[in-house]
All heavy atoms as an XYZ file, in Angstrom:
838
protein
N      -8.417    -14.405     19.676
C      -9.124    -13.886     20.873
C      -9.123    -12.435     20.888
O      -8.007    -11.796     20.721
C      -8.678    -14.409     22.195
C      -9.459    -13.970     23.305
S      -8.758    -14.527     24.918
C      -9.301    -16.104     24.965
N     -10.240    -11.765     21.066
C     -10.263    -10.365     21.256
C     -10.089     -9.983     22.645
O     -10.409    -10.796     23.581
C     -11.580     -9.850     20.601
C     -11.862    -10.061     19.234
C     -13.172     -9.448     18.746
N     -14.087     -9.471     19.942
C     -15.340     -9.510     19.773
N     -15.942     -9.457     18.797
N     -16.173     -9.447     20.865
N      -9.660     -8.773     22.873
C      -9.405     -8.300     24.217
C     -10.610     -7.791     24.830
O     -10.782     -6.548     24.983
C      -8.230     -7.279     24.247
C      -8.051     -6.684     25.597
O      -8.156     -7.499     26.582
N      -7.475     -5.451     25.699
N     -11.600     -8.636     25.168
C     -12.888     -8.274     25.727
C     -13.171     -9.095     26.944
O     -12.614    -10.179     27.077
C     -14.084     -8.319     24.808
O     -14.238     -9.736     24.491
C     -13.771     -7.672     23.466
N     -13.955     -8.550     27.710
C     -14.317     -9.262     29.024
C     -15.160    -10.607     28.609
O     -14.900    -11.631     29.244
C     -15.250     -8.302     29.840
C     -15.568     -8.919     31.192
C     -16.209     -7.856     32.113
N     -16.489     -8.390     33.375
C     -16.636     -7.554     34.498
N     -16.512     -6.376     34.342
N     -16.853     -8.213     35.722
N     -15.941    -10.446     27.622
C     -16.661    -11.729     27.124
C     -15.758    -12.705     26.569
O     -16.053    -13.912     26.742
C     -17.806    -11.341     26.182
C     -18.676    -12.354     25.826
C     -19.488    -12.981     27.015
O     -19.670    -12.324     28.073
O     -19.649    -14.198     26.974
N     -14.746    -12.249     25.868
C     -13.750    -13.261     25.316
C     -13.067    -13.952     26.523
O     -12.934    -15.241     26.382
C     -12.751    -12.645     24.461
O     -13.355    -12.144     23.250
N     -12.712    -13.190     27.552
C     -12.087    -13.887     28.716
C     -13.076    -14.881     29.360
O     -12.635    -15.883     29.906
N     -14.269    -14.489     29.443
C     -15.330    -15.280     30.030
C     -15.442    -16.668     29.233
O     -15.463    -17.765     29.771
C     -16.634    -14.612     30.079
C     -17.694    -15.461     30.683
C     -19.034    -14.671     30.630
N     -19.728    -14.769     31.917
C     -20.548    -13.901     32.410
N     -20.707    -12.745     31.714
N     -21.236    -14.167     33.498
N     -15.649    -16.511     27.913
C     -15.754    -17.672     27.131
C     -14.521    -18.745     27.253
O     -14.526    -19.949     27.343
C     -15.965    -17.227     25.716
C     -17.313    -16.654     25.349
C     -17.459    -15.955     23.995
O     -16.466    -16.292     23.294
O     -18.461    -15.355     23.865
N     -13.300    -18.054     27.142
C     -12.087    -18.965     27.181
C     -11.892    -19.579     28.527
O     -11.565    -20.720     28.666
C     -10.797    -18.157     26.840
N     -12.249    -18.771     29.682
C     -12.228    -19.364     30.884
C     -13.233    -20.478     31.219
O     -12.939    -21.444     31.898
C     -12.420    -18.284     31.972
N     -14.405    -20.394     30.651
C     -15.365    -21.474     30.813
C     -14.707    -22.843     30.254
O     -14.854    -23.850     30.899
C     -16.737    -21.203     30.011
C     -17.728    -20.428     30.901
N     -18.530    -21.238     31.700
C     -18.032    -19.205     31.000
C     -19.179    -20.469     32.372
N     -19.033    -19.099     31.930
N     -14.009    -22.726     29.145
C     -13.439    -23.816     28.516
C     -12.247    -24.349     29.398
O     -12.178    -25.533     29.727
C     -12.958    -23.577     27.159
C     -12.346    -24.729     26.341
C     -11.911    -24.433     24.926
O     -12.595    -23.722     24.334
O     -10.881    -25.022     24.565
N     -11.350    -23.499     29.710
C     -10.235    -23.765     30.621
C     -10.676    -24.346     31.912
O     -10.109    -25.343     32.453
C      -9.344    -22.489     30.918
C      -8.108    -22.669     31.767
C      -7.077    -23.635     31.037
C      -7.611    -21.268     32.073
N     -11.700    -23.818     32.593
C     -11.903    -24.231     33.964
C     -12.775    -25.356     34.003
O     -13.023    -26.018     35.241
C     -12.763    -22.990     34.768
C     -11.792    -21.743     34.959
C     -12.701    -20.630     35.508
C     -10.677    -22.070     35.809
N     -13.218    -26.005     32.919
C     -13.889    -27.262     32.936
C     -12.880    -28.366     32.640
O     -13.291    -29.509     32.800
C     -14.963    -27.228     31.824
C     -16.161    -26.400     32.202
C     -17.252    -26.573     31.185
N     -18.393    -25.992     31.664
C     -18.966    -24.959     30.979
N     -18.603    -24.525     29.894
N     -20.183    -24.325     31.450
N     -11.700    -28.109     32.586
C     -10.760    -29.216     32.424
C     -10.405    -29.801     33.558
O     -10.469    -29.345     34.691
C      -9.352    -28.618     31.804
C      -9.448    -27.983     30.319
C      -8.140    -27.757     29.848
N      -8.465    -27.104     28.485
C      -7.426    -26.619     27.768
N      -6.152    -26.687     28.143
N      -7.767    -26.223     26.574
N      -9.871    -31.069     33.551
C      -9.464    -31.907     34.741
C      -8.024    -32.269     34.480
O      -7.565    -32.789     33.385
C     -10.254    -33.181     34.800
C     -11.679    -33.010     35.272
C     -11.833    -32.353     36.690
O     -10.904    -32.657     37.513
O     -12.807    -31.623     36.927
N      -7.150    -31.977     35.435
C      -7.425    -31.213     36.709
C      -7.627    -29.779     36.376
O      -7.023    -29.169     35.422
C      -6.205    -31.359     37.522
C      -5.025    -31.673     36.630
C      -5.640    -32.326     35.353
N      -8.555    -29.110     37.108
C      -8.910    -27.758     36.879
C      -7.761    -26.967     37.418
O      -7.221    -27.157     38.489
C     -10.250    -27.425     37.710
C     -10.615    -25.969     37.517
C     -11.829    -25.528     38.328
N     -11.745    -25.991     39.707
C     -11.017    -25.412     40.672
N     -10.293    -24.364     40.257
N     -11.011    -25.778     41.833
N      -7.386    -25.954     36.709
C      -6.269    -24.984     37.082
C      -6.697    -24.273     38.447
O      -7.858    -24.159     38.737
C      -6.241    -23.803     35.966
C      -6.981    -24.429     34.808
C      -7.938    -25.467     35.364
N      -5.718    -23.861     39.231
C      -5.987    -23.233     40.495
C      -5.637    -21.759     40.374
O      -5.894    -21.037     41.263
C      -5.217    -23.779     41.633
O      -3.857    -23.823     41.296
C      -5.627    -25.328     41.957
N      -5.040    -21.367     39.204
C      -4.664    -20.025     38.932
C      -4.670    -19.675     37.542
O      -4.384    -20.624     36.743
C      -3.237    -19.810     39.538
N      -5.071    -18.478     37.175
C      -5.089    -18.008     35.761
C      -4.467    -16.754     35.727
O      -4.719    -15.767     36.492
C      -6.417    -17.863     35.173
C      -6.316    -17.362     33.764
C      -7.144    -19.309     35.245
N      -3.418    -16.465     34.745
C      -2.723    -15.276     34.495
C      -3.187    -14.773     33.111
O      -3.033    -15.594     32.200
C      -1.213    -15.326     34.580
C      -0.388    -14.196     33.970
C      -0.599    -12.849     34.897
C       1.011    -14.492     34.083
N      -3.763    -13.714     32.915
C      -4.210    -13.220     31.750
C      -3.144    -12.078     31.170
O      -2.584    -11.529     31.970
C      -5.570    -12.705     31.539
O      -5.646    -11.540     32.412
C      -6.534    -13.685     32.059
N      -3.317    -11.670     29.804
C      -2.417    -10.748     29.241
C      -3.064     -9.221     29.417
O      -2.312     -8.321     29.088
C      -2.084    -10.991     27.841
C      -1.265    -12.252     27.661
C      -3.314    -11.117     26.869
N      -4.388     -9.133     29.909
C      -5.011     -7.931     30.086
C      -5.859     -8.010     31.285
O      -6.374     -9.117     31.664
C      -5.729     -7.427     28.897
O      -6.941     -8.222     28.730
C      -4.994     -7.461     27.635
N      -6.081     -6.797     31.966
C      -7.203     -6.873     33.060
C      -8.534     -7.107     32.514
O      -9.301     -7.839     33.144
C      -7.084     -5.502     33.725
C      -5.887     -5.245     34.563
O      -5.167     -6.165     34.933
O      -5.673     -4.084     34.877
N      -8.839     -6.691     31.395
C     -10.188     -7.092     30.720
C     -10.453     -8.557     30.632
O     -11.519     -9.143     30.990
C     -10.228     -6.441     29.283
C     -11.310     -5.417     29.141
C     -11.541     -4.851     27.796
N     -11.216     -3.501     27.911
C     -10.546     -2.741     26.948
N      -9.976     -3.342     25.905
N     -10.519     -1.452     27.069
N      -9.435     -9.336     30.225
C      -9.642    -10.791     30.064
C      -9.731    -11.413     31.408
O     -10.467    -12.208     31.619
C      -8.411    -11.384     29.221
C      -8.304    -11.012     27.779
C      -7.076    -11.496     27.137
C      -9.583    -11.636     27.024
N      -9.036    -10.935     32.454
C      -9.093    -11.376     33.700
C     -10.419    -11.177     34.428
O     -10.865    -11.956     35.105
C      -7.980    -10.753     34.672
N     -11.029    -10.043     34.182
C     -12.420     -9.812     34.640
C     -13.324    -10.829     33.952
O     -14.234    -11.227     34.767
C     -12.860     -8.356     34.263
C     -12.032     -7.228     35.013
C     -12.499     -5.816     34.459
C     -12.215     -7.333     36.494
N     -13.203    -11.124     32.741
C     -13.915    -12.188     32.139
C     -13.716    -13.568     32.844
O     -14.650    -14.365     33.015
N     -12.560    -13.824     33.271
C     -12.204    -15.110     34.008
C     -12.981    -14.989     35.438
O     -13.493    -15.960     35.854
C     -10.734    -15.219     34.292
C     -10.388    -16.353     35.190
C      -9.969    -15.315     33.033
N     -13.041    -13.879     36.018
C     -13.699    -13.711     37.245
C     -15.275    -14.013     37.135
O     -15.751    -14.740     37.897
C     -13.540    -12.409     37.829
C     -12.112    -12.092     38.368
C     -12.064    -10.574     38.865
C     -11.720    -13.010     39.613
N     -15.790    -13.653     35.903
C     -17.185    -13.861     35.603
C     -17.462    -15.301     35.473
O     -18.337    -15.758     35.891
C     -17.563    -13.103     34.285
C     -17.559    -11.593     34.408
O     -17.613    -11.092     35.564
O     -17.506    -10.946     33.421
N     -16.492    -16.048     34.640
C     -16.633    -17.338     34.474
C     -16.588    -18.071     35.754
O     -17.248    -19.193     35.967
C     -15.542    -17.834     33.477
N     -15.636    -17.779     36.582
C     -15.559    -18.485     37.941
C     -16.848    -18.357     38.644
O     -17.290    -19.311     39.267
C     -14.408    -17.830     38.808
N     -17.444    -17.193     38.681
C     -18.762    -17.052     39.467
C     -19.747    -17.825     38.795
O     -20.628    -18.554     39.500
C     -19.234    -15.520     39.322
N     -19.825    -17.920     37.433
C     -20.870    -18.758     36.691
C     -20.771    -20.156     37.100
O     -21.826    -20.881     37.230
C     -20.639    -18.637     35.168
C     -20.866    -17.394     34.488
O     -21.522    -16.425     35.115
O     -20.385    -17.011     33.381
N     -19.470    -20.633     37.364
C     -19.236    -22.020     37.712
C     -19.242    -22.337     39.109
O     -18.994    -23.437     39.483
C     -17.932    -22.510     37.113
C     -17.883    -22.447     35.512
C     -16.334    -22.583     35.099
C     -18.771    -23.468     34.929
N     -19.491    -21.276     39.959
C     -19.612    -21.534     41.474
C     -18.273    -21.674     42.089
O     -18.160    -22.155     43.210
N     -17.154    -21.158     41.480
C     -15.887    -21.235     41.951
C     -15.736    -19.870     42.813
O     -16.038    -18.761     42.405
C     -14.794    -21.255     40.903
C     -14.844    -22.592     39.989
C     -13.804    -22.334     38.847
C     -14.614    -23.834     40.838
N     -15.057    -20.135     43.930
C     -14.665    -19.043     44.842
C     -13.413    -18.389     44.499
O     -12.304    -19.127     44.416
C     -14.825    -19.451     46.318
C     -16.116    -20.062     46.760
C     -16.063    -20.619     48.208
N     -15.100    -21.731     48.004
C     -14.344    -22.263     48.962
N     -14.491    -21.795     50.177
N     -13.522    -23.308     48.694
N     -13.143    -17.183     44.442
C     -11.951    -16.527     44.258
C     -11.565    -15.585     45.480
O     -12.447    -14.903     45.988
C     -12.003    -15.471     43.035
C     -10.832    -14.639     42.855
C     -12.497    -16.243     41.749
N     -10.406    -15.977     46.132
C      -9.427    -16.689     45.668
C      -9.259    -18.102     46.248
O      -8.280    -18.823     46.047
C      -8.113    -15.854     46.174
C      -8.759    -15.350     47.407
C     -10.055    -15.086     47.229
N     -10.326    -18.597     46.961
C     -10.162    -19.810     47.514
C     -10.071    -21.003     46.628
O      -9.204    -21.857     46.948
C     -11.419    -20.124     48.475
C     -11.507    -19.243     49.687
C     -12.220    -17.935     49.376
O     -12.494    -17.554     48.185
O     -12.585    -17.096     50.258
N     -10.795    -20.945     45.497
C     -10.725    -22.018     44.549
C      -9.907    -21.716     43.279
O      -9.315    -22.588     42.693
C     -12.107    -22.481     44.039
C     -13.038    -22.909     45.166
O     -12.695    -23.566     46.039
O     -14.235    -22.479     45.089
N      -9.763    -20.414     43.015
C      -9.090    -19.847     41.794
C      -8.508    -18.582     42.117
O      -9.121    -17.743     42.494
C     -10.049    -19.860     40.679
C      -9.473    -19.364     39.320
C      -8.608    -20.379     38.813
C     -10.538    -19.029     38.433
N      -7.103    -18.426     41.820
C      -6.445    -17.174     41.846
C      -6.416    -16.521     40.499
O      -6.319    -17.292     39.421
C      -5.121    -17.269     42.321
O      -5.057    -17.440     43.764
N      -6.760    -15.231     40.295
C      -6.816    -14.654     38.970
C      -5.917    -13.427     38.997
O      -5.979    -12.537     39.855
C      -8.168    -14.222     38.521
C      -8.358    -13.618     37.278
C      -9.144    -15.491     38.587
N      -5.042    -13.302     37.977
C      -4.129    -12.105     37.807
C      -4.265    -11.598     36.401
O      -4.190    -12.313     35.494
C      -2.652    -12.396     38.019
C      -1.671    -11.267     37.909
C      -2.436    -13.213     39.382
N      -4.382    -10.198     36.310
C      -4.519     -9.534     35.056
C      -3.120     -8.807     34.773
O      -2.153     -9.083     35.415
N      -3.132     -7.873     33.890
C      -1.932     -7.211     33.483
C      -2.339     -5.896     32.871
O      -3.120     -5.800     31.934
C      -1.324     -8.070     32.370
C       0.160     -7.683     32.070
C       1.222     -8.460     32.646
C       0.583     -6.548     31.372
C       2.468     -8.121     32.489
C       1.909     -6.160     31.082
C       2.952     -6.950     31.808
N      -1.810     -4.855     33.594
C      -1.843     -3.471     33.123
C      -2.319     -2.492     34.183
O      -2.096     -1.345     34.092
C      -2.776     -3.258     31.786
O      -4.107     -3.327     32.019
N      -2.870     -2.982     35.244
C      -3.470     -2.185     36.310
C      -4.359     -1.074     35.843
O      -4.177      0.052     36.228
C      -2.316     -1.586     37.134
C      -2.840     -1.100     38.496
O      -3.722     -1.682     39.017
O      -2.188     -0.179     39.093
N      -5.287     -1.457     35.092
C      -6.362     -0.567     34.595
C      -7.278     -0.184     35.739
O      -7.252     -0.701     36.782
C      -7.136     -1.259     33.515
O      -7.942     -2.294     33.921
N      -8.078      1.005     35.458
C      -9.031      1.328     36.442
C      -9.950      0.141     36.881
O     -10.327      0.070     38.141
C      -9.818      2.480     36.047
C      -9.127      3.761     35.972
C     -10.008      4.855     35.501
O     -11.243      4.896     35.767
O      -9.375      5.775     34.872
N     -10.352     -0.693     36.029
C     -11.169     -1.798     36.243
C     -10.589     -2.800     37.356
O     -11.243     -3.449     38.112
C     -11.578     -2.597     35.032
N      -9.230     -2.876     37.269
C      -8.574     -3.698     38.233
C      -8.585     -3.313     39.704
O      -8.419     -4.092     40.551
C      -7.039     -3.867     37.796
N      -8.867     -2.116     39.918
C      -8.747     -1.455     41.237
C      -9.879     -1.894     42.150
O      -9.860     -1.720     43.347
C      -8.717      0.128     41.058
C      -7.719      0.360     40.051
C      -6.825      1.553     40.285
O      -6.989      2.298     41.232
N      -5.684      1.648     39.462
N     -10.854     -2.650     41.633
C     -11.972     -3.164     42.383
C     -11.475     -4.521     43.045
O     -12.487     -5.149     43.569
N     -10.327     -4.897     43.031
C      -9.919     -6.072     43.819
C      -9.084     -7.080     42.872
O      -8.790     -8.242     43.410
N      -8.795     -6.733     41.633
C      -8.054     -7.701     40.711
C      -6.525     -7.602     40.939
O      -5.962     -6.477     40.923
C      -8.407     -7.355     39.264
C      -7.600     -8.373     38.304
C      -8.051     -9.704     38.342
C      -7.937     -7.786     36.899
N      -5.893     -8.650     41.248
C      -4.293     -8.615     41.348
C      -3.912     -8.460     39.972
O      -4.483     -9.073     38.963
C      -3.881     -9.925     41.996
O      -4.302    -10.139     43.311
C      -2.318     -9.939     41.859
N      -2.936     -7.696     39.769
C      -2.413     -7.337     38.433
C      -1.028     -6.978     38.391
O      -0.343     -6.703     39.373
C      -3.318     -6.018     37.809
O      -3.055     -5.913     36.477
C      -3.006     -5.014     38.593
N      -0.358     -6.894     37.190
C       0.940     -6.465     36.920
C       0.957     -5.126     36.546
O       0.289     -4.761     35.515
C       1.676     -7.297     35.795
C       1.584     -8.795     36.136
C       3.082     -6.904     35.672
C       2.288     -9.218     37.403
N       1.537     -4.215     37.139
C       1.592     -2.811     36.773
C       2.942     -2.331     36.032
O       3.948     -2.846     36.488
C       1.547     -1.763     38.108
C       1.623     -0.391     37.767
C       1.583      0.344     39.006
N       0.373      0.240     39.800
C       0.282      0.292     41.095
N       1.257      0.623     41.927
N      -0.940      0.280     41.743
N       2.804     -1.689     34.872
C       3.887     -1.144     34.290
C       3.757      0.313     33.956
O       2.593      0.757     33.831
C       4.217     -1.880     32.926
C       4.684     -3.306     33.081
C       5.241     -3.790     31.685
O       4.368     -3.928     30.769
N       6.424     -4.157     31.564
N       4.830      1.040     33.923
C       4.742      2.496     33.667
C       4.373      2.791     32.260
O       5.182      2.959     31.375
C       6.169      3.043     33.957
C       7.018      1.820     33.648
C       6.232      0.584     34.063
N       3.132      2.973     32.010
C       2.570      3.182     30.760
C       3.106      4.405     30.024
O       3.513      4.408     28.853
C       0.998      3.308     30.869
C       0.358      2.150     31.213
C      -1.246      2.289     31.351
C      -1.855      1.183     32.005
N      -2.001      1.279     33.414
N       3.327      5.469     30.682
C       3.857      6.683     30.113
C       5.276      6.532     29.579
O       5.680      6.977     28.564
C       3.718      7.902     31.155
C       4.139      9.304     30.488
C       4.012     10.409     31.404
O       2.867     10.393     32.200
O       4.767     11.379     31.378
N       6.057      5.869     30.478
C       7.419      5.542     30.060
C       7.569      4.628     29.000
O       8.382      4.865     28.138
C       8.215      4.901     31.394
C       9.743      4.767     31.128
C      10.360      4.009     32.434
O       9.888      4.124     33.471
O      11.379      3.522     32.123
N       6.725      3.663     28.931
C       6.670      2.661     27.727
C       6.359      3.518     26.443
O       6.987      3.335     25.472
C       5.596      1.631     28.067
C       6.154      0.695     29.104
C       5.394      0.747     26.721
C       5.085     -0.309     29.587
N       5.303      4.380     26.511
C       4.948      5.229     25.377
C       6.034      6.077     24.861
O       6.296      6.147     23.757
N       6.716      6.753     25.889
C       7.831      7.612     25.495
C       8.912      6.918     24.935
O       9.533      7.283     23.913
C       8.287      8.416     26.668
C       7.296      9.610     27.165
C       7.860     10.183     28.395
C       6.878     11.382     28.814
N       7.432     11.943     30.113
N       9.299      5.748     25.429
C      10.435      4.931     24.881
C      10.128      4.573     23.540
O      10.867      4.504     22.678
C      10.723      3.710     25.839
O      10.930      4.236     27.147
C      11.815      2.913     25.468
N       8.946      3.956     23.405
C       8.487      3.512     21.951
C       8.589      4.651     21.032
O       9.023      4.469     19.829
C       6.991      2.991     22.092
N       8.133      5.787     21.293
C       8.104      6.933     20.475
C       9.563      7.475     20.041
O       9.781      7.566     18.857
N      10.410      7.491     21.167
C      11.813      7.788     20.919
C      12.405      6.813     19.882
O      13.142      7.054     18.931
C      12.581      7.834     22.213
C      12.668      9.086     22.723
C      13.795      9.243     23.930
N      13.672      8.175     24.906
C      12.903      8.156     25.898
N      12.085      9.161     26.207
N      12.880      7.162     26.814
N      12.254      5.556     20.054
C      12.703      4.526     19.284
C      12.205      4.657     17.841
O      12.945      4.636     16.884
C      12.499      3.099     19.826
C      13.130      2.743     21.036
C      12.710      1.391     21.619
C      14.703      2.434     20.749
N      11.049      4.880     17.579
C      10.375      4.918     16.323
C      10.847      6.212     15.615
O      11.014      6.241     14.347
C       8.892      4.735     16.388
C       8.349      3.407     16.663
C       6.860      3.532     17.066
C       8.666      2.420     15.733
N      10.834      7.313     16.382
C      11.250      8.534     15.694
C      12.645      8.823     15.425
O      13.110      9.786     14.796
C      10.636      9.783     16.466
C       9.121      9.704     16.575
C       8.616     10.839     17.543
C       8.517      9.969     15.104
N      13.554      7.907     15.980
C      14.996      8.132     15.917
C      15.441      7.907     14.383
O      16.577      8.297     14.120
C      15.625      7.211     16.821
O      15.661      5.778     16.315
N      14.722      7.182     13.670
C      15.129      7.047     12.236
C      16.060      5.743     12.140
O      16.559      5.485     11.047
N      16.609      5.260     13.304
C      17.508      4.081     13.338
C      16.738      2.863     13.317
O      15.461      2.797     13.688
C      18.356      4.149     14.483
C      19.264      5.444     14.518
C      20.330      5.339     15.674
N      19.546      5.222     16.979
C      19.476      6.212     17.739
N      20.020      7.314     17.598
N      18.914      6.046     18.930
N      17.354      1.774     12.883
C      16.636      0.521     12.889
C      16.299      0.094     14.523
O      17.172      0.569     15.307
C      17.702     -0.552     12.359
C      18.732      0.264     11.592
C      18.697      1.729     12.260
N      15.277     -0.497     14.631
C      14.940     -0.885     16.047
C      15.979     -1.866     16.628
O      16.570     -2.744     15.919
C      13.460     -1.550     16.098
C      12.430     -0.599     15.816
C      11.101     -1.367     15.773
C      12.333      0.666     16.741
N      16.363     -1.754     17.761
C      17.482     -2.658     18.416
C      16.874     -4.090     18.353
O      15.661     -4.418     18.512
C      17.537     -2.135     19.817
C      16.384     -1.242     20.163
C      15.923     -0.837     18.792
N      17.770     -4.981     18.245
C      17.433     -6.418     18.196
C      17.302     -6.994     19.612
O      16.632     -7.987     19.792
C      18.368     -7.240     17.409
C      18.329     -6.937     15.928
C      19.214     -7.864     15.120
O      19.549     -9.047     15.550
O      19.552     -7.415     13.984
N      18.002     -6.337     20.586
C      17.839     -6.916     21.896
C      16.479     -6.491     22.571
O      15.871     -5.598     22.067
C      19.070     -6.412     22.810
C      18.907     -4.935     23.308
C      19.557     -3.986     22.122
O      20.019     -4.509     21.080
O      19.555     -2.819     22.388
N      16.081     -7.229     23.641
C      14.864     -7.068     24.251
C      14.920     -5.836     25.206
O      16.045     -5.643     25.856
C      14.442     -8.232     24.959
C      14.015     -9.408     24.047
C      13.797    -10.699     24.858
N      12.868    -10.480     25.933
C      12.477    -11.521     26.736
N      12.998    -12.723     26.606
N      11.581    -11.205     27.774
N      14.075     -5.089     25.306
C      14.029     -3.921     26.230
C      13.044     -4.290     27.242
O      11.801     -4.526     27.248
C      13.525     -2.737     25.538
C      13.383     -1.459     26.352
C      14.761     -1.127     27.019
C      13.044     -0.351     25.430
N      13.526     -4.593     28.623
C      12.693     -4.866     29.742
C      12.392     -3.671     30.433
O      13.217     -3.023     30.967
C      13.343     -5.921     30.610
C      12.477     -6.334     31.768
C      13.649     -7.261     29.818
N      10.989     -3.444     30.641
C      10.633     -2.249     31.348
C      10.380     -2.666     32.795
O      10.058     -3.783     33.043
C       9.419     -1.689     30.839
C       9.405     -1.240     29.288
S      10.665      0.037     28.976
C       9.799      1.426     29.686
N      10.266     -1.717     33.824
C      10.101     -2.166     35.051
C       8.631     -2.564     35.292
O       7.804     -2.173     34.404
C      10.432     -0.730     35.992
C      10.420      0.318     34.875
C      10.687     -0.294     33.494
N       8.363     -3.263     36.267
C       6.962     -3.805     36.524
C       6.922     -3.968     38.063
O       7.811     -4.063     38.809
C       6.693     -5.157     35.757
C       7.643     -6.222     36.221
C       7.368     -7.122     37.221
C       8.774     -6.393     35.538
C       8.188     -8.167     37.590
C       9.699     -7.325     35.867
C       9.412     -8.237     36.891
O      10.216     -9.222     37.298
N       5.666     -4.124     38.445
C       5.356     -4.443     39.812
C       4.090     -5.222     39.938
O       3.069     -4.979     39.358
C       5.043     -3.059     40.559
C       4.593     -2.988     41.838
C       4.179     -1.681     42.411
O       4.207     -0.755     41.676
O       3.703     -1.689     43.741
N       4.112     -6.280     40.900
C       2.982     -7.116     41.080
C       2.124     -6.347     42.133
O       2.543     -6.106     43.224
C       3.351     -8.445     41.591
C       2.231     -9.387     42.162
C       1.336     -9.749     40.945
C       2.755    -10.625     42.819
N       0.901     -6.086     41.840
C      -0.048     -5.311     42.686
C      -1.073     -6.353     43.309
O      -1.877     -6.833     42.465
C      -0.813     -4.170     42.124
C      -1.708     -3.467     42.912
C       0.233     -3.236     41.449
N      -0.802     -6.884     44.478
C      -1.638     -7.923     45.044
C      -3.003     -7.281     45.581
O      -2.845     -6.487     46.440
C      -0.806     -8.691     46.036
C      -1.779     -9.819     46.737
C       0.392     -9.314     45.468
N      -4.043     -7.882     45.189
C      -5.246     -7.569     45.657
C      -6.098     -8.773     46.090
O      -5.499     -9.887     46.220
C      -6.065     -6.591     44.642
C      -5.304     -5.254     44.341
C      -6.214     -4.351     43.568
N      -5.602     -3.051     43.288
C      -5.114     -2.755     42.085
N      -5.037     -3.419     41.052
N      -4.457     -1.574     41.974
N      -7.476     -8.754     45.954
C      -8.300     -9.767     46.589
C      -8.410    -11.026     45.618
O      -8.884    -11.963     46.112
C      -9.660     -9.176     46.792
N      -7.912    -10.915     44.469
C      -8.229    -12.057     43.535
C      -7.106    -13.169     43.735
O      -7.240    -14.115     42.774
C      -8.340    -11.604     42.103
O      -7.123    -11.111     41.552
N      -6.233    -13.032     44.475
C      -5.172    -14.139     44.534
C      -5.108    -14.656     46.016
O      -5.324    -13.612     47.035
C      -3.797    -13.613     44.142
O      -3.471    -12.529     44.729
C      -3.843    -13.550     42.632
N      -4.753    -15.777     46.227
C      -4.565    -16.378     47.529
C      -3.439    -17.393     47.533
O      -2.713    -17.616     46.477
N      -3.165    -18.059     48.672
C      -2.112    -19.032     48.804
C      -2.373    -20.215     47.691
O      -3.438    -20.495     47.250
C      -2.280    -19.630     50.181
C      -3.188    -18.580     50.883
C      -3.900    -17.970     49.878
N      -1.234    -20.743     47.262
C      -1.277    -21.802     46.219
C      -2.181    -23.037     46.855
O      -2.058    -23.334     48.023
C       0.020    -22.291     45.868
N      -3.108    -23.601     45.980
C      -3.846    -24.703     46.423
C      -2.982    -25.999     46.318
O      -2.056    -25.981     45.753
N      -3.536    -27.006     46.922
C      -2.821    -28.313     46.827
C      -3.519    -29.277     46.111
O      -3.754    -30.163     45.591
């Protein structure tokens, strides 16, 4: 799948036609999440009443009401650069960067 709004829309159409239909979708990018919002509108689903949608990256596009996960992009870039330019083998352990859930209009209480 490509990281495009249209790819998110196409995948969400397939996902949201399943039974039982999901009540929430978390995507790996805000672009894909915007496509999920498009598909929800196509199918007559209300966000967040029928479906909660969460993206990832807190891009400018998310600021229109998309709940998203924010990470410090500059710090991630600097850390990656330091690791790559150090000349040492990359560490085998996972490096967990800070993150923040930014709640906006695309999420609501869990459905039953």
